[in-house]
C-alpha positions in Angstrom: -50.4 22.5 -10.2 -48.9 24.7 -7.5 -46.2 23.7 -5.1 -47.2 23.4 -1.5 -46.0 26.4 0.6 -43.5 25.6 3.4 -44.5 27.4 6.6 -42.1 28.9 9.1 -43.3 26.3 11.6 -42.4 23.4 9.3 -38.9 24.9 8.8 -38.4 25.2 12.5 -39.5 21.6 13.1 -37.1 20.3 10.4 -34.2 22.4 12.0 -35.1 21.1 15.5 -35.1 17.5 14.3 -31.8 17.9 12.5 -30.2 19.4 15.6 -31.6 16.7 17.9 -30.2 14.0 15.5 -26.7 15.6 15.6 -26.8 15.9 19.3 -27.7 12.2 19.8 -25.0 11.1 17.3 -22.4 13.2 19.3 -23.6 11.7 22.6 -23.5 8.2 21.4 -20.1 8.5 19.7 -21.5 8.3 16.2 -20.7 11.8 15.2 -19.4 12.2 11.7 -15.7 12.5 10.8 -16.4 16.2 10.2 -17.0 16.7 13.9 -13.5 15.7 14.7 -11.8 17.3 11.6 -11.2 20.4 13.7 -9.1 18.8 16.4 -6.2 21.2 16.8 -3.6 18.4 16.8 -3.3 14.6 16.8 -0.4 12.2 17.2 1.8 12.0 14.1 0.5 15.3 12.7 3.1 17.2 10.7 4.4 20.7 11.5 4.9 23.1 8.6 6.3 26.7 8.5 3.6 29.3 8.5 5.7 32.2 7.2 9.1 33.2 5.9 11.3 31.6 3.2 10.3 28.1 4.2 6.6 28.7 4.3 4.6 25.5 3.8 7.7 23.3 4.2 8.2 20.8 7.1 9.9 22.0 10.2 13.2 20.1 10.8 14.9 20.2 14.2 18.3 20.6 12.5 17.2 23.9 10.9 16.3 25.6 14.1 18.6 28.0 15.9 18.8 28.2 19.7 17.0 31.2 21.1 14.7 31.6 18.1 11.1 31.0 17.5 9.3 29.5 14.5 5.6 29.9 13.8 4.2 26.6 12.4 0.9 25.0 11.7 -0.3 21.5 12.6 -1.2 19.6 9.4 -2.9 16.3 8.8 -0.3 13.9 7.3 -2.8 12.3 4.9 -4.3 15.5 3.4 -1.5 18.0 4.1 -4.2 20.4 5.2 -4.3 22.2 8.6 -6.4 20.5 11.3 -7.7 23.8 12.6 -6.5 27.0 11.0 -7.1 29.0 14.2 -6.2 26.6 17.0 -3.6 24.7 15.1 -1.0 27.5 15.1 2.1 26.5 17.1 5.2 28.4 18.3 8.3 26.2 18.2 11.3 27.2 20.2 14.8 25.7 20.3 16.2 26.3 23.7 19.9 26.8 24.5 21.6 23.6 25.6 20.8 22.7 29.2 18.1 25.4 29.6 15.1 23.1 29.4 13.4 22.4 32.8 12.0 19.2 34.0 8.4 20.5 33.4 9.1 20.8 29.7 11.1 17.6 29.1 8.2 15.1 28.6 6.9 17.2 25.7 10.2 18.1 24.1 12.1 16.6 21.2 15.6 17.1 22.6 15.9 20.9 23.3 12.9 21.8 21.0 9.5 22.6 22.5 6.2 23.7 21.0 3.2 25.5 22.4 -0.1 26.7 21.2 0.2 30.1 19.5 -3.2 31.1 20.9 -2.9 33.2 24.0 -5.0 32.1 27.0 -6.0 35.6 27.8 -7.9 36.9 24.7 -6.9 34.4 22.0 -4.3 36.7 20.4 -1.3 35.2 18.5 1.8 34.5 20.6 4.2 33.9 17.8 7.5 35.5 18.9 10.1 35.6 21.5 10.6 38.8 23.5 13.7 40.8 22.8 14.0 43.1 25.8 13.5 43.2 29.6 11.5 40.5 31.3 10.3 39.1 28.0 13.8 38.5 26.6 13.9 34.9 25.3 10.3 34.3 26.4 7.1 33.8 24.3 5.2 37.0 24.2 1.7 38.1 23.3 2.2 41.5 21.8 -1.5 42.4 22.1 -1.8 42.6 25.9 1.7 41.8 27.2 1.5 38.3 28.5 4.8 36.5 28.9 5.3 32.7 28.9 8.5 30.8 29.7 9.2 28.2 27.0 11.8 26.4 29.1 9.3 25.9 32.0 6.2 24.4 30.1 5.0 27.9 29.0 4.5 29.1 32.6 2.9 32.6 32.8 5.6 35.1 33.9 3.6 38.3 33.4 0.6 40.0 31.9 -3.1 39.2 32.1 -3.0 35.5 30.8 -4.6 33.3 33.5 -2.8 30.1 32.6 0.1 28.7 30.6 -0.1 27.9 26.9 -1.1 24.3 25.9 2.0 22.3 25.1 2.3 20.2 21.9 4.3 17.0 22.7 6.9 16.5 19.9 9.0 13.8 18.4 11.2 13.4 15.4 10.4 11.2 12.4 13.0 9.3 10.5 14.0 12.3 8.4 14.5 14.7 11.4 11.1 16.4 10.8 9.2 17.5 13.9 5.8 15.8 14.3 3.2 15.8 17.1 3.8 13.0 19.6 0.2 13.5 20.9 -2.6 16.1 21.1 -2.1 19.4 23.0 -1.7 18.8 26.7 -4.4 21.3 27.7 -7.1 23.5 26.3 -6.0 25.7 23.4 -6.9 29.3 23.7 -8.9 31.4 26.0 -9.2 30.2 29.6 -12.7 30.7 31.1 
């Protein structure tokens, strides 16, 4: 007995039906948990170091030095896995005492602020503070030269970026660890 041969038309019909089912589920709010697994951040998510001697350890406010930046990742507290390996990158900055502006205070944990590490220009990493000129003490994108002010809600100060970086509201847990207070305050990444 020979197996029936599947035609190209049958495969296309099956694919179209599967796509329609997924679309209906998403529209009716019945999308699977997998569809929301890539949210860049949620309330109570942990922040862990992405590099350096403390890689994969929780970021604690007491360990941060004023005027320095830390590159971290947003991690699901239950699984300890990144929510989104690309959009979940965060640059955390401890500002000098009294330097934080009113625009940043609602999202800060004391004098510590966090922003998406994905530049709004071309999606390049913005994971360091500038060291010279107009970028000194500012978040910089070394790919195309965009400069953001961490004290003023990541306002664009220069370069081709069309809008500020999305802020990640922070809070401290009982052990002094930085955690997300809520999701990012804006779209993460390229602005179109």
